[in-house]
N, C-alpha and C positions, 0 to 999 in steps of 0.2 A: 520523397515526402515521409516525414516522420509521423508514425502513428503509435499511440500507446492505447490498447484496448484492455479494460478491466473486465473480470467476470468473477462469478463466485458468490456474489452478495445474495441477499434474501432475508427472510424472516426466520429468527431462530429464537428459541426460548431462553430466558435467563439460565446461565450456567452451561449453555450449550457451545458448540464450536462450529466455525466456518473456515474455509480456505480460500482466500482470494488469489487470483491469477492476474498478472499483467503481461500481455503479449505485446512485444516490441517490433516494430518494423521500420526500416529506413535508417537505423543507426546500427553501429556496432556496439552492441550491449556491453561487452567486456571492458570498454574504456570509459564507461559513464558510472557515476555514483547514482544509485537508484533509491528511491524513497516511496514510502506510503504516508500520506496526509489524510486528514478527515475534516469534512465541513458540516457545520450545523448552521442552519438559517438563523442569521442574526449574530453569529459568533465568528471569530476570527479562525482562519484555517490553522489546523493543529498539526504538528508533526507526530506521526505515529512511530515510524521506524524508518532507518536509513541502513543501507548497506553500501559501503564504498566498493570501488573497483578491485581493491586488495582483499575485500571480504570482511572488513571491520564492521560491526554493527552498533547501532545506538537507538535507544528506545525513548519515547516519551514516558515520564514518570507514571502516568496512569496506567500504562499498559505492560510495564516492566514485569517479567515473570509470567505473563499471560500470552503474549504475542511473540512470535518469531518470524523474522524476515530470512529469505533465502533467495538464491539466484542460480539460473542455470544459463550460463553464457552460451553454450552450444545450441540451446533452444531459443535464446533471446527471450527467456522468461524470467519473471520476478514473482515471488510468492508472499503471501502473508498468511501464516497460521494463527488463528485467533481461538484461544481457549478460555473457558470461564468468562464468557461473554456477560456483560451487565447492560442494563438499560441505558447507562450513561455512554455506552459505546455506540448507540444509534447514530448514524451519520452517512453521509455520502463519502466514500473512500476513493482517493485519488492516487494514481500512480504518477511518479515524477521521475524524469531522467535529466540528469544535471552533468554537464561538463565544464561549463564556464558560464559567464554572465550571458553571453549570446545563444548558447545551446543549452537551453533550458526547456523542457517540454513536458506536457501534462496530457493525461488521458481525460476521458469525459466523466469518469466516475462510476461506481457501482454502490447501489443503496443498501446499507445494512440495518436492519431493523431487529432489536432485540426487545421482545415483548411476550408476555404470556397470554 
């Protein structure tokens, strides 16, 4: 059974930082492309960052230069370091593991709230 469990969300002031973690089980993380997405009620799910199995990264335009995605295949973990957080970053952040159309898995998400 595949499980992706996000953690590290919470309430942070504008300009602050958070580090999200995604713990994967039931898959061999090293062969998956991993990503972070975010969801705000009433809006489309938005790509935040992806890291391919070869380590290449790609970021959504709104987070470039502020967020960094990384992975630890040995520990089956993926991370998202978020700096210079803004109120617009408030969302539920979801971890994704993708190998192909059939092997595409999602976590339940972790809430990030940026507010003073």
